[in-house]
C-alpha positions as CSV (number, residue, x, y, z in Angstrom):
1,M,16.5,-6.3,114.6
2,N,17.2,-2.8,113.7
3,L,14.1,-0.5,113.6
4,S,16.1,2.9,113.9
5,V,15.6,5.6,111.4
6,E,17.1,8.8,110.7
7,L,14.6,11.8,109.8
8,A,16.8,14.8,109.1
9,P,20.2,13.5,107.3
10,R,20.6,16.8,105.8
11,C,20.6,18.7,109.0
12,K,23.8,19.0,111.1
13,R,21.9,18.3,114.4
14,G,20.1,15.4,112.9
15,L,17.0,13.6,114.2
16,F,17.6,10.0,115.1
17,L,14.6,7.8,116.3
18,A,14.9,4.4,117.8
19,N,11.9,3.2,115.9
20,P,9.6,4.7,113.1
21,V,6.6,5.2,115.2
22,M,5.7,8.7,116.2
23,A,2.8,10.3,118.1
24,A,0.9,12.7,115.8
25,S,0.4,16.3,116.5
26,G,-3.0,17.1,118.1
27,T,-3.7,13.5,119.5
28,F,-1.1,13.2,122.2
29,G,-1.3,16.6,123.9
30,Y,2.3,17.5,125.3
31,G,2.8,13.8,126.1
32,L,2.7,14.5,129.8
33,E,-0.7,12.7,130.3
34,M,-0.1,9.9,128.3
35,A,3.3,9.3,130.2
36,K,1.0,8.2,133.0
37,E,-0.6,5.8,131.0
38,L,2.1,4.0,128.9
39,D,5.8,4.0,128.5
40,I,6.2,6.9,126.0
41,Q,10.1,6.4,126.0
42,R,9.6,3.5,123.8
43,L,8.3,5.5,121.0
44,G,10.3,6.7,118.0
45,A,9.3,10.5,118.7
46,I,6.4,12.5,119.9
47,V,4.9,15.5,118.1
48,C,3.3,18.0,120.5
49,K,-0.2,19.8,119.9
50,G,0.1,22.8,117.5
51,T,1.9,25.6,119.1
52,T,1.4,29.4,118.2
53,L,3.2,32.6,119.3
54,R,0.3,33.4,121.8
55,R,-2.2,31.5,123.6
56,R,-5.3,30.4,121.5
57,R,-8.7,29.6,122.9
58,G,-9.5,27.6,119.8
59,N,-12.8,27.1,118.0
60,P,-16.4,27.0,119.6
61,Q,-17.8,23.9,120.9
62,P,-18.7,21.3,119.8
63,R,-15.2,20.5,118.3
64,M,-15.5,16.9,117.4
65,V,-17.9,14.5,115.6
66,E,-17.6,10.9,115.1
67,T,-18.0,9.7,111.4
68,A,-18.7,6.1,110.0
69,A,-14.9,5.6,109.4
70,G,-13.1,8.3,111.5
71,M,-13.8,11.5,113.0
72,L,-14.0,15.2,112.4
73,N,-12.2,17.7,114.6
74,S,-12.2,21.5,114.8
75,I,-10.2,22.4,117.7
76,G,-8.6,25.5,116.3
77,L,-5.2,25.1,117.4
78,Q,-6.3,25.7,121.2
79,N,-2.8,26.0,123.0
80,M,-0.9,27.8,125.8
81,G,1.6,29.6,123.5
82,V,5.2,29.2,123.0
83,E,6.5,31.2,125.9
84,A,4.3,28.8,128.4
85,L,5.5,25.9,126.4
86,I,9.2,26.9,127.0
87,R,8.6,27.7,130.5
88,D,6.3,24.9,131.7
89,I,6.7,21.9,129.4
90,A,10.2,21.8,127.6
91,P,12.1,21.4,130.9
92,V,10.0,18.0,131.5
93,W,11.0,16.9,127.9
94,A,14.5,17.5,128.5
95,T,14.5,14.8,131.0
96,W,13.0,12.3,128.4
97,R,14.9,9.8,126.1
98,V,12.2,10.1,123.3
99,P,12.6,13.1,121.1
100,V,9.8,15.9,121.0
101,V,9.0,17.7,118.0
102,V,7.0,20.7,118.4
103,N,4.3,21.5,115.8
104,I,4.2,25.2,115.0
105,A,1.6,27.4,113.3
106,G,1.5,31.1,112.4
107,E,-0.8,33.5,110.6
108,S,1.9,35.0,108.5
109,I,5.4,33.9,107.4
110,E,7.1,36.2,110.0
111,E,5.3,34.3,112.7
112,Y,6.7,31.0,111.4
113,A,10.0,32.5,111.4
114,R,9.6,33.9,114.9
115,L,8.6,30.7,116.2
116,A,11.5,28.8,114.7
117,R,14.1,31.4,116.2
118,R,12.4,31.2,119.6
119,L,12.6,27.5,119.8
120,D,15.9,27.1,118.6
121,G,18.2,25.8,121.2
122,V,15.6,25.1,123.8
123,P,16.4,22.2,125.8
124,G,13.9,19.3,125.3
125,V,12.9,20.5,121.8
126,S,14.3,18.2,119.1
127,G,12.8,19.6,115.9
128,L,10.0,21.5,114.3
129,E,7.0,20.5,112.4
130,L,5.7,23.2,110.3
131,N,1.9,23.0,110.3
132,I,1.1,24.7,106.8
133,S,-2.1,22.6,106.4
134,C,-4.5,22.9,109.2
135,P,-8.1,23.1,108.0
136,N,-9.3,24.2,111.2
137,V,-8.2,27.9,111.3
138,A,-8.8,30.7,108.8
139,T,-5.5,30.7,107.4
140,G,-4.5,27.4,108.1
141,L,-4.4,26.0,104.6
142,A,-3.0,29.2,102.8
143,F,0.7,28.5,103.3
144,G,0.4,25.0,101.9
145,S,-1.7,25.6,98.9
146,S,0.9,26.4,96.6
147,P,4.7,25.6,95.9
148,Q,5.4,29.3,96.3
149,M,4.0,29.7,99.8
150,A,5.2,26.4,100.9
151,A,8.8,27.3,100.0
152,A,8.6,30.9,101.6
153,V,7.4,29.3,104.9
154,T,10.0,26.7,105.0
155,A,12.8,29.1,103.9
156,A,11.8,31.4,106.7
157,A,11.8,28.7,109.4
158,R,15.0,27.4,108.0
159,R,16.9,30.6,108.3
160,E,16.0,31.0,111.8
161,T,16.7,27.6,113.3
162,T,19.5,24.9,113.4
163,L,16.8,22.4,114.4
164,P,15.5,19.9,111.9
165,V,12.5,21.2,110.0
166,I,9.7,19.0,109.2
167,V,6.8,20.4,106.9
168,K,3.3,19.0,107.2
169,L,1.5,19.0,104.2
170,A,-2.2,19.1,103.2
171,P,-4.1,16.0,101.4
172,N,-6.2,18.3,99.2
173,V,-3.8,20.4,97.1
174,S,-4.0,20.1,93.3
175,D,-0.5,19.1,93.0
176,I,1.2,17.8,96.3
177,V,4.4,16.6,94.5
178,S,5.2,20.1,93.4
179,V,4.4,21.5,96.9
180,A,6.6,18.7,98.4
181,Q,9.4,19.5,96.2
182,A,9.3,23.2,96.8
183,A,9.3,22.6,100.5
184,A,12.4,20.2,100.1
185,D,14.1,22.5,97.8
186,A,13.6,25.5,100.3
187,G,15.2,23.4,103.2
188,A,12.8,21.1,104.7
189,D,14.6,18.1,106.3
190,A,11.6,15.9,106.1
191,L,8.0,15.9,105.1
192,T,4.8,14.7,106.9
193,L,1.9,13.4,104.5
194,T,-0.6,14.2,105.6
195,N,-2.8,16.3,107.7
196,T,-6.7,16.0,107.9
197,F,-8.9,16.6,105.0
198,P,-11.4,19.5,105.0
199,A,-14.7,18.2,105.7
200,M,-18.1,18.7,107.7
201,A,-21.1,17.0,109.1
202,I,-24.7,18.1,109.8
203,D,-26.8,17.5,112.8
204,V,-30.0,16.7,111.1
205,K,-32.3,17.1,114.2
206,S,-31.0,20.8,114.8
207,R,-30.5,21.3,111.1
208,R,-27.4,22.8,111.6
209,P,-23.5,22.2,111.1
210,A,-22.6,19.4,113.8
211,L,-19.3,21.5,114.4
212,G,-19.2,24.8,116.1
213,W,-16.9,26.2,113.4
214,T,-19.0,24.6,110.6
215,F,-15.8,22.7,109.1
216,G,-13.4,20.6,110.4
217,G,-10.7,18.0,109.3
218,L,-11.5,14.4,108.7
219,S,-9.0,11.8,110.2
220,G,-9.0,8.1,110.6
221,P,-9.4,5.1,108.4
222,A,-11.2,6.9,105.8
223,L,-8.2,9.0,105.1
224,K,-5.7,6.2,104.8
225,P,-6.2,5.3,101.1
226,I,-5.9,9.0,100.0
227,A,-2.8,9.5,102.4
228,L,-1.1,6.3,101.2
229,R,-1.2,7.5,97.5
230,L,0.0,10.6,98.3
231,V,3.1,9.2,100.1
232,Y,3.6,6.8,97.4
233,Q,3.7,9.4,94.9
234,T,5.8,12.0,96.7
235,A,8.3,9.5,97.9
236,A,9.3,8.9,94.4
237,A,9.9,12.6,93.7
238,V,11.8,14.0,96.7
239,D,15.0,13.1,98.4
240,V,14.1,13.8,102.0
241,P,12.5,11.4,104.4
242,I,8.6,10.9,104.3
243,I,6.7,10.7,107.4
244,G,3.2,8.8,106.7
245,C,0.2,9.9,108.6
246,G,-3.5,9.3,108.1
247,G,-5.7,6.5,109.4
248,I,-3.2,4.4,110.9
249,M,-4.9,2.1,113.4
250,T,-2.8,-1.1,113.3
251,A,0.6,-2.2,112.5
252,L,-0.2,-3.4,108.8
253,D,-1.5,0.0,108.2
254,A,1.9,1.5,109.2
255,I,3.8,-1.2,107.1
256,E,1.8,-0.1,104.2
257,Y,3.0,3.5,104.5
258,I,6.6,2.3,105.0
259,M,6.4,0.1,101.9
260,A,4.9,3.1,100.1
261,G,8.1,4.9,100.8
262,A,7.8,6.3,104.3
263,T,10.7,6.4,106.7
264,A,8.5,6.7,109.7
265,V,4.8,7.0,110.5
266,Q,2.7,9.0,112.9
267,V,-0.4,7.4,114.8
268,G,-3.1,9.9,115.6
269,T,-6.8,9.1,115.7
270,A,-6.4,5.6,116.9
271,T,-5.2,7.0,120.3
272,F,-8.6,8.3,121.1
273,I,-9.8,4.8,120.8
274,N,-7.0,3.0,122.3
275,P,-4.3,5.2,124.3
276,R,-1.9,2.4,123.9
277,A,-2.4,2.4,119.9
278,T,1.2,3.7,119.3
279,L,2.9,1.0,121.2
280,D,0.6,-1.7,119.7
281,V,1.5,-0.5,116.2
282,L,5.1,-0.5,117.2
283,E,5.0,-4.0,118.6
284,G,3.0,-5.2,115.7
285,I,5.8,-4.1,113.2
286,E,8.3,-6.0,115.2
287,R,6.2,-9.2,115.1
288,F,5.8,-8.6,111.3
289,M,9.5,-8.2,111.0
290,E,10.3,-11.3,112.9
291,E,7.5,-13.4,111.1
292,E,8.9,-12.3,107.5
293,G,12.6,-12.6,108.5
294,V,13.4,-8.9,108.1
295,D,16.1,-7.9,110.3
296,D,16.4,-4.1,109.4
297,L,13.4,-1.9,108.8
298,H,15.1,-0.2,105.6
299,Q,14.6,-3.4,103.8
300,L,10.8,-2.5,103.8
301,I,10.9,1.2,103.1
302,G,9.8,1.9,99.6
303,V,9.8,-1.8,98.7
304,A,6.3,-1.4,96.9
305,R,7.6,1.0,94.8
306,V,10.5,-1.3,93.4
């Protein structure tokens, strides 16, 4: 049974995954803690938490709120900064078999370019995911809000690195297909669809917003039908691999994304409920393929669009 996929066929360095199941950024830390709980080497890839040029403290507490069909988060890109990541974390990744993609975020196009340049050639770093769609920081959505801005950020990063470049898009832009096409034309090797959806909750007892930063990003099952539609639309319009993300709780959720046109999937919120969710999804895909007589994952990619 062949589950292997390639996420960066246009990049000389390539990004080859043993299977299509990835851990989503912001839900798996740097992978170090999860490595104590499960065999992360079985995963297709890990995307680490969002990384910025300098250390960030993140948004005020509370940062997470449960919803009826998912959760809101407003972490605010809390992280150690790129230099600490290169010094303390990347050497550990270099000993792993599973590829690690670094999710990067900047407050300007130049910051994205500097991050891409700094991470180029770092042992243990297999690719970059440009976060141009985070709803939890003041400038997070600006870079993914228009085709022009998405293209500018993508092109700037592409010029500074030989690593595969993945661009993570937002679910709430008016025309995601145009944004996706612009990013692909500017040099993106793959696209992640999608990030969380801007949302909020109110604490009725305190009569105040439930999140310390007022707004946050909605993830979990409530997001899946929205993100699935965007994957279906975008996969038909671009010639780079799509990574489906949003509300994947089970293997069947992942298979829906693959049938809609995704080459790989990212599991995120499910890991807060079940730390083993990524492996459960992988094993479920394997069972589905065996039961359906499918011997190559590529037989399922985009089959719902035929």
